[in-house]
C-alpha positions in Angstrom: -31.5 -16.3 10.6 -27.7 -15.5 11.6 -25.4 -16.7 8.9 -22.6 -19.1 9.8 -20.0 -16.4 9.6 -20.9 -13.6 12.5 -22.0 -10.8 10.6 -19.8 -8.1 11.9 -18.2 -7.0 8.6 -19.9 -5.2 5.9 -18.1 -7.3 3.3 -17.9 -6.2 -0.4 -19.3 -8.6 -3.0 -15.9 -9.7 -4.2 -14.4 -13.1 -3.9 -10.6 -13.2 -4.5 -8.8 -16.5 -5.2 -5.4 -15.7 -6.0 -2.8 -12.8 -5.7 0.2 -11.7 -7.7 2.2 -8.5 -6.5 -0.2 -5.8 -6.6 -3.2 -7.4 -8.1 -5.9 -9.6 -6.7 -7.8 -12.2 -9.0 -11.7 -12.5 -8.7 -13.3 -15.6 -9.1 -14.6 -14.6 -12.3 -11.3 -13.8 -13.5 -11.2 -10.0 -13.1 -7.9 -8.4 -12.0 -8.2 -5.7 -9.4 -5.5 -3.4 -8.4 -4.8 -3.4 -4.8 -4.3 -0.1 -3.2 -5.4 -1.7 0.4 -2.8 -4.4 0.8 -5.1 -6.2 3.4 -5.1 -2.9 5.2 -1.3 -2.3 5.2 -0.6 -5.9 5.8 0.7 -7.1 2.5 3.7 -5.3 2.7 5.6 -7.2 -0.2 2.6 -7.5 -2.1 0.8 -11.0 -2.7 2.9 -14.2 -3.3 6.0 -12.6 -3.0 8.5 -15.4 -3.9 10.8 -15.0 -1.0 7.7 -15.3 1.6 6.4 -18.2 -0.3 9.8 -19.9 -0.1 10.4 -19.0 3.5 6.7 -20.6 4.4 7.3 -23.8 2.3 10.4 -24.5 3.6 9.3 -24.1 7.4 6.2 -25.9 6.8 8.1 -28.8 5.7 10.1 -29.1 9.1 8.1 -27.7 11.8 4.9 -25.7 12.4 4.4 -25.2 16.1 6.0 -26.2 19.6 4.8 -23.4 21.7 6.8 -21.0 23.8 7.7 -23.8 26.3 10.8 -24.4 24.3 13.3 -22.6 22.6 12.3 -21.2 19.0 15.6 -20.6 16.7 13.2 -18.7 14.3 12.1 -16.3 16.9 15.3 -15.7 18.2 16.8 -14.6 14.9 13.8 -12.2 14.3 14.0 -10.6 17.6 17.8 -10.1 17.0 16.9 -8.6 13.7 14.6 -6.3 15.3 16.9 -5.5 18.1 19.7 -4.5 15.9 17.5 -2.3 13.7 15.5 -0.5 16.3 15.6 1.2 19.8 14.5 -1.9 21.4 16.3 -4.4 23.6 13.9 -7.1 23.8 10.8 -8.3 21.9 7.8 -10.3 22.9 5.8 -12.0 19.5 2.2 -11.8 19.2 -0.2 -12.7 16.6 -1.8 -9.4 15.8 -1.8 -5.8 16.6 -4.7 -6.1 19.3 -2.5 -8.5 21.3 0.2 -5.8 21.0 -1.9 -3.6 22.5 -2.9 -5.7 25.4 1.0 -6.4 26.1 1.9 -2.8 26.0 -0.7 -1.5 28.4 0.5 -4.3 30.9 4.0 -3.8 30.6 3.6 -0.1 31.2 1.4 -0.7 34.5 3.6 -3.5 35.6 6.9 -1.3 35.4 5.4 1.1 37.7 4.1 -1.6 40.1 7.4 -2.9 40.4 9.0 0.5 40.7 6.6 0.9 43.8 4.3 3.1 42.3 0.9 0.9 42.1 -1.0 3.9 41.4 0.5 5.0 38.1 -1.8 3.2 35.9 -3.1 6.0 33.7 -2.3 6.2 30.1 -3.1 9.2 28.2 -4.6 8.6 24.8 -5.6 11.0 21.6 -9.0 11.3 19.8 -9.0 9.4 16.5 -6.7 6.5 17.9 -7.5 3.1 16.9 -5.4 0.5 18.8 -7.4 -2.7 18.2 -10.8 -4.2 19.4 -10.1 -5.6 22.7 -11.2 -4.5 25.8 -8.1 -2.5 26.4 -7.8 -1.5 22.8 -11.4 0.3 22.8 -11.0 1.5 26.1 -7.9 3.3 25.1 -9.7 4.7 21.9 -12.4 5.6 23.7 -14.8 6.7 20.8 -18.6 5.9 21.0 -18.3 4.1 17.8 -16.1 1.8 19.6 -17.2 1.2 22.9 -21.0 1.8 22.6 -22.8 -1.3 24.1 -19.6 -2.9 25.4 -19.4 -1.3 29.0 -18.4 -0.9 31.6 -15.1 0.3 29.8 -11.7 -0.8 31.2 -10.5 2.1 33.4 -7.3 3.9 33.4 -7.3 5.8 30.0 -7.3 9.5 29.5 -8.6 10.9 26.5 -7.4 14.2 24.8 -8.2 15.7 21.7 -5.5 15.0 18.9 -4.4 18.7 18.3 -5.1 20.3 21.7 -1.3 20.5 22.8 -2.3 22.7 25.7 -4.4 20.0 27.7 -1.4 17.2 27.7 0.3 18.9 30.5 -2.4 19.5 32.8 -3.6 15.9 32.2 -0.6 14.6 33.7 -1.1 13.6 37.6 0.7 11.3 40.1 -1.6 8.4 38.3 -0.1 8.8 34.8 1.9 5.9 33.7 2.5 6.7 29.9 1.4 8.4 26.8 0.2 6.2 23.9 0.0 7.5 20.1 0.0 6.5 16.7 2.7 8.4 14.5 0.3 8.5 12.0 -3.3 7.5 12.6 -4.8 5.0 10.0 -8.4 4.7 11.2 -8.4 7.9 12.3 -8.1 9.1 8.6 -4.6 9.0 7.6 -3.3 11.9 10.2 0.3 12.2 10.6 1.7 13.7 13.9 4.2 16.4 12.9 7.7 15.6 13.8 7.8 18.5 16.2 4.7 17.2 18.3 6.4 13.7 18.7 9.5 15.4 19.8 7.5 17.3 22.5 5.8 14.4 23.8 9.1 12.6 24.0 10.6 15.6 26.1 7.2 15.6 28.3 7.8 12.1 29.0 11.4 12.5 30.0 10.5 15.5 32.3 7.8 13.8 33.8 9.3 10.3 34.1 6.5 8.7 31.8 6.7 5.8 29.3 6.0 6.6 25.8 4.4 4.0 24.0 4.0 4.2 20.1 1.5 2.3 18.1 3.3 1.6 14.8 0.8 -1.5 13.8 -0.2 0.2 10.6 2.3 2.9 9.7 5.5 0.5 10.7 7.7 -1.8 8.6 8.6 0.5 5.9 5.1 2.0 5.3 6.3 5.7 5.5 9.7 5.2 4.1 11.7 4.5 7.2 11.7 1.2 8.8 9.5 2.6 11.5 7.7 6.2 11.5 9.0 7.5 14.4 12.7 7.6 12.9 11.6 10.8 10.8 11.1 12.7 14.3 14.6 11.4 15.6 13.0 10.2 18.5 12.7 6.8 20.3 9.7 5.4 22.4 10.1 3.1 25.4 7.4 0.5 24.0 6.3 -0.1 20.4 3.3 -2.1 19.2 4.1 -3.8 15.8 2.0 -6.1 13.6 0.5 -6.2 9.9 3.4 -5.6 7.6 5.9 -7.4 9.9 4.4 -10.9 8.7 3.8 -9.4 5.0 0.2 -11.3 5.1 0.9 -14.1 8.0 -0.3 -13.3 11.3 2.4 -11.9 13.1 2.8 -9.0 15.9 5.3 -7.9 18.1 6.0 -5.5 21.1 9.4 -3.9 21.3 10.7 -2.4 24.6 14.0 -1.1 26.1 15.5 -2.8 28.9 14.3 -0.6 31.3 10.6 -0.3 30.3 10.5 -4.3 30.1 12.0 -4.7 33.5 8.8 -5.9 35.1 7.8 -8.6 32.6 9.4 -11.7 33.9 8.6 -15.2 33.7 4.8 -15.9 34.1 3.7 -12.4 33.8 2.7 -12.8 30.0 2.3 -15.5 27.3 1.0 -16.5 24.0 0.5 -20.2 22.9 1.1 -19.2 19.0 3.0 -15.9 19.4 6.4 -16.4 17.5 5.7 -19.8 16.4 8.3 -20.9 13.6 6.0 -20.4 10.7 5.2 -16.9 11.5 8.8 -15.9 12.3 10.3 -17.8 9.2 8.1 -15.3 7.3 8.9 -12.3 9.4 12.5 -13.0 9.0 12.3 -12.7 5.2 10.1 -9.6 5.4 13.0 -7.9 7.7 15.8 -9.1 5.2 14.1 -7.3 2.4 12.4 -4.4 3.9 15.1 -3.2 6.4 17.6 -2.3 3.6 18.6 1.5 2.3 17.9 0.4 -1.2 14.3 -1.0 -0.4 13.3 2.1 1.8 14.8 4.5 -0.7 12.3 3.0 -3.4 9.5 3.3 -1.1 10.4 7.0 -0.8 10.8 7.6 -4.6 7.6 5.7 -5.4 5.7 7.7 -2.5 6.7 10.9 -4.1 5.6 9.6 -7.6 2.1 8.5 -6.1 1.6 11.6 -4.0 2.4 13.8 -7.1 0.0 12.0 -9.4 -2.6 12.1 -6.6 -2.5 15.9 -6.3 -3.1 16.0 -9.8 -6.1 13.8 -9.5 -7.6 15.9 -6.9 -7.0 18.9 -9.1 -8.9 17.2 -11.9 -11.9 16.1 -9.7 -12.6 19.1 -7.2 -16.2 18.1 -6.8 -15.0 14.6 -5.5 -11.8 15.1 -3.6 -10.5 18.0 -1.5 -6.7 17.0 -0.7 -3.8 14.6 -0.2 -2.5 13.6 3.2 -0.1 11.0 5.0 3.5 10.2 4.6 5.2 7.7 2.4 2.9 5.0 0.9 0.4 5.5 3.7 -1.9 8.1 2.0 -5.2 9.3 2.2 -7.5 11.2 -0.3 -9.7 13.7 1.7 -13.3 13.4 0.0 -15.9 15.9 -0.7 -18.0 13.2 -2.1 -18.8 10.1 0.2 -15.5 8.1 1.1 -17.8 5.2 0.8 -19.3 6.0 -2.8 -15.7 6.5 -3.7 -14.4 3.0 -2.6 -17.6 1.4 -4.2 -17.0 3.3 -7.4 -13.5 1.8 -7.3 -14.7 -1.6 -7.4 -16.4 -0.9 -10.8 -13.0 0.3 -12.1 -11.3 -2.7 -10.6 -9.4 -0.9 -8.1 -9.2 -1.4 -4.2 -9.0 1.1 -1.5 -10.0 1.2 2.2 -12.2 3.6 3.7 -11.3 5.7 6.9 -12.8 8.4 9.5 -12.9 11.9 8.3 -14.6 11.1 5.0 -11.0 9.7 4.0 -10.1 6.8 1.6 -6.9 5.1 2.6 -4.3 4.2 -0.2 -1.9 1.3 1.2 -0.6 -0.3 -1.3 2.4 -3.1 -1.4 5.4 -1.4 -0.9 6.4 -3.3 -3.9 4.2 -1.8 -6.4 5.8 -0.8 -9.7 5.6 2.7 -11.6 3.2 1.0 -13.9 0.8 0.2 -11.0 0.9 3.7 -10.1 -0.1 5.2 -13.4 -2.5 2.3 -13.7 -3.8 3.2 -10.0 -4.5 7.0 -11.1 -6.3 6.0 -14.3 -8.6 3.8 -12.3 -9.2 6.4 -9.8 -9.7 8.9 -12.2 -12.1 6.8 -14.0 -14.2 6.1 -10.7 -14.1 9.8 -9.9 -15.3 10.5 -13.4 -18.2 8.1 -12.8 -19.2 9.6 -9.6 -19.1 13.3 -11.2 -21.4 12.1 -14.2 -23.8 10.3 -11.4 -24.2 13.6 -9.5 -24.7 15.7 -12.8 
C-alpha cells in the first residue's frame, strides 16, 4: 500500500527535532554535525537568533496579503538585492524551480517583444540541474531527470559541459539565451572556470544573446562572494536565486536587468505566495548579515581552512577518496568508494553530507560554522572513512 507521503524520496532513517547552529538533534538525543545545511539552504545555520527574531516579529503582525497589494518587506528586500548586484529589478518566488520557470519565460518574452518570436532556444549544459518542473527537467535534459515524463518541453539545446568548441556552432537564429550554473551542485560540485564564464559573457554580447545564471545553490555567500559570478568579474542579464536567500524559509527570486525584463509587464507572470511578508522579513535579515565584507571574509577564511583539512583527509584515505573540488563552502569529495556508502557511514559517525553525481559527496555547511565545527567535521569524516576501509579489508 502506498504511504500517505508520496514515496518519491529515499529518506535516511533519521528524525530531527531541533537545530542549533551547525548541529541537528535527533529525536533520540543524538547530535549530528550538519554539513549539508538542508542542501545549501540554511546559510546561517539552524535557529539563527536574527532570523528567529525577524520571523517572530513579522508573524505577530502580518503573514500574507498576496501581490494584489504593496508589500513593504518585499520592496525592502528588492532594494537590497538591486543595490548589491547587477540587477535593476527582482521578482520573488518560493523556490529555485519557480525561479527557473520565470527565467525561461522572461528570456523568450524579451525576444518576442523585440519582434523575434523565433528566438526561443536556450543553450544548456550536461550535468546541469535547474529544478524539477517541466522547463527545469527539459533544460537539464538528462535521462535521469526526463525518463517517463515526455514529451519534453521543446526549446533547449544541450551541450557537453566542457566542450567549448560546440558552443558557437550551436548558436542559430533561434537562440535566445545561454543558461548555466557557475558551480554545478547536483552535477557533482563542478566549478566553471572564470575564463569560461567570461567567454560565455563575451559570446552572448557578440551574438546579442541573454546570459542566464542559475545561482540557486552557489549564491548568497556560498562561494565567498555574495554571488559566484562575481569571481569572474562578469554580470548576467538574468539570475535565478533561492535556497540561502531565505536561510531556511521558502524564498526564491529572479534578478534581471531592466533590458532583459522589459517584456514582463502587468499580467505576464505572478505568484500567490511569492514575496510574502514572512519570507521577505527573513530574507532581509539574511541579506543584512551575509552581504557584509566581514562576513564574506570569514566565509573565505573558513573555506580555506576546511579545504586544507579535507586535502589531508583525502591523503589519509586514498582508498576512499580521490580529490577535493569546489569553491568556498561549496565543496565536493570525489570518492573512490561509493559516495552513498560514504554518506551512510557518516550517519554512523553523526555527520551529515549530501551525495551528488560523479560519485561525489557534497559538503555544504552553514556559512556560520566555527573552526571547532571544522575540526569536528574532519574527525567524524575520518572515522567514517576508517570504518569503510576496515569493512573492505
